N, C-alpha and C positions, 0 to 999 in steps of 0.2 A: 484785936483778939485774933488769936491766931485759929484757924480754922485746919483739923486732918481729917485732911484727904480721903474718903473712901480707898479700899484698897480691893489688888483683884481678889476673886478666890475662886478655890475649887471645896469643893462637895464629892464627896466620898459615896457611891452604890455598890452595887452587888450583882449586876448581871450583865456586866463587861461590858455594856453600850457607852456610848459620852455621848456630851453634846455641848459647844462651844457656845457659850453667849456673849452677844455683842450688844453693850448702850447704845445713847445716841449720840447728840451733838449737841455739848452744853450739859450732858448726862452723864452719868459714871451709873460704875457698877450696882448702886443702890437701885436703878431704876429694873435690873434685872434677880436679884438679892432673893427675890420672895420664889420667882418662877424657879429660879435653881433649885431652891429647897424641897421645891415640892417634886420636881423631878427626879432630886435623889431620892423621895422620902418611896418616890415608883423604883427604883432599883438602877437610875439613870446617874453617873458622873458626870458632874458639872462646870463649868470652866469658866469664868472670866475674867480678863486681859481690861486691864484701867489704860485707855487711850491718853498719852501723854498730852500736855494742855489741860485736863479735864479734872474737874475738882481742886483746882488751886484757881489762884488771881488771875480773874480774867484776862487781865493784861498777857498772862503763862497763854494762855491758846492762845493767842492772835500771833506768836511767835510759833505755832506747830503748823501743819496742813498735814491732805490724805499721806502722804508716803510715811510720814510720823504714823499715824494714826493703822494705816497698812500692815506697816511693822510688826504694832503691836497686836492684830491680826494673825499673822505669820508665827509668831515668837506663841500664842495659846494656843494654836494647832498644836506647833511642836513639841509642848508640855502635854499635851495628850497622848500623844505617838511616842514621848520619852518613858509617859507612864506603863505603855504596852499595849495603847489602845492603837487597833484596826477599825473599829468601827465607829464612827466619827457621825455626829449630823450638827448642822449651823445653825441657831436660830438670833433673830438681830430685830434690833430697834431702832426705825427712822435710821441715822447714819448705819448705826449697826445691821440693820435691815439690807444697805445698800450695798454692805460689806458682807453680806453672806449671801449678795447675787454675787458680786466676784468670789467670794468663796465656791461656790455652784460650780463655777468655770476653773478654777485654778490647782483647788487639793482634788484630794479624792474621799469623796464623800456618802455615805448612803442618803441625803436627802438633807433640805433648808427649810425655811421658814423665818422669811421676812417679813417683818409685822413694821407698815405704815413705811415705805420705804419710794422715798421717789424716783419716782422714773419721769418728770416731765417737769423741765431748768424752763426757767423764763427769768431774764435779767431784769424785768421790770418787777418781779412779787417781792415784795415788800416780808413776806412772813418770817422767812430764817434772819433777813436782817434784827426786823422785831426782836424776835425770840433771842437770838443775839442778845441783844441792849437789854430785855427785859434779865436773862441769865447776870449781864453783869451788872444791874442795878441791886435785883436780890443777895446777888453773893458781897457785894458791898454792905447791905443793910445786916447781910443775917454776923461779919465781922466789926459790926456796930457803928459805923460810922454814920455822921452829923447826915442832913438830908444834903442839906451844902456843903460839902466836902463832896457825897458825889454826885452833885449834877455837873463839878466843875471835871470833876474825871470822867465822866460820860464823855462832857464835850471832848474829852484828849480821847479819849475811848474809840469813838465814832470817825475821829481823822485816818484811825490806822487799821478798821474791819474789809476793807473792796480786796485786799489780795487772798485773806482766809475765806473771803465770800466766793469771790471767783475762783477759787482752788476746788470747793464744794462743787459748783457751777459745772465747771471740769469735767469732776469727779463721776459726776450726777451721766451725763452725757456720753461721759465715754465707755460708761457701765452699761449703759442703756445698747450702744453700739454692739457688745458680748452679749447680750442677751440671749443671742437662738446657738449660742454653745451651750446652753446649761442643758443637759439632759436626765439630769436627774432627779427624782420625783420633787414637789417641790407645793409646796401649802403657802397662799399666800392671805395674810391678814390685813383686815382693813378698815382702820374704825372710821364711822360715819361722821364724826364731828372733828374729826382731822381740822386742828387750826394752823397746822406746819405743813400739812403734807397736802396737794392735790390729791384728790384721792380716786382719781380715774388714773391714776396711779400702778394701782393692783390692775387694772384692765388690763396696760399695758405689758407691764410683766405677763400676763395670763396669756396673752397675743403672742410675744414676744422669742417666749423662750419654748425650746425646741424640746424639751420633757414631756414624753405619753402618758406619765400620771401629775397632773397638775390641779389645782384650786384656787379659787378664791370664796374665800371667807370673811364676810362682813358683820361688824358689830356697829350697829346704823347710831348705837346713842354712847357710844367711847367715843374719848381725847385720845388726843396726838399719843399719850407716855400710855399707851392700852394695856401696857403690864402693871401697871397701880390703882387701875380703874375700878372704882367699887364696885362692880362685879368680873374684875378680874379672874376668879374661880372657871368661870366658863373657858374663860381665854386659854385658861392654864390646861382643862380638862381637853381642848380641843387638839391642841399641842400635845400632849398625850397621847389624844388618842393616832392623830397624823404617826408620830416617833413610833408604838405597837405594833402597824400595820409596815413598816419597812421589812426587806430584805434584810436583814442582817446576819444573815449567814456568811457574803460575799461584800467585801470593801467595794463598793461603783467605785469608777475610772470614770464617772460621766459617761455611761454608756447606756445611759436610762436603764 
């Protein structure tokens, strides 16, 4: 069964402001699509790129890495700039949240919103590995493969996960080392029942960024993919409130 992968999206708002939305590892633009529509209804243009290797057979994910995914972020930012937007905020989930942090010290942005972004890396932490295997199994089931075939393919899949997982651990470490360079307003959102990320990551980010305007908002009962949580509207409203109080008159150059 051939699966049509989710696509990038752009939802045009009318207030002259834009938000770059970034999905998570093994996720897709579907994870931030409803958030994008919500922000559009409130005037914001939203754009979400798809990371290479995502939304396609999991073996293809193992052929990509952080450089490929970051290139998609850069292209997304450039896409909004090409549309004439000078006032851009960045909001991302999980891996997208990690890249939101990198955007905070790389691009000219008005504010950033990392959601469930990892800042603590432990090689012995099995959560990322388990999440990758779960994604691979679910994708293969969605392809209507039988369980015997899936188990055989997963055995081969497991043999090739080390490179991409090591690259993600290195990415987390590298970005953490640069957190002090972030000076733009930042709203850190963390799910209390995050099954993928050490929840103390939110406090690490808060403590290590140099932003004068910074805040952590926790949602005690929320899972990792907080954008699809049953009470996701609370998160959406919170994001909107943060965006609404930003200084949109001038594009920040990471000067706080």
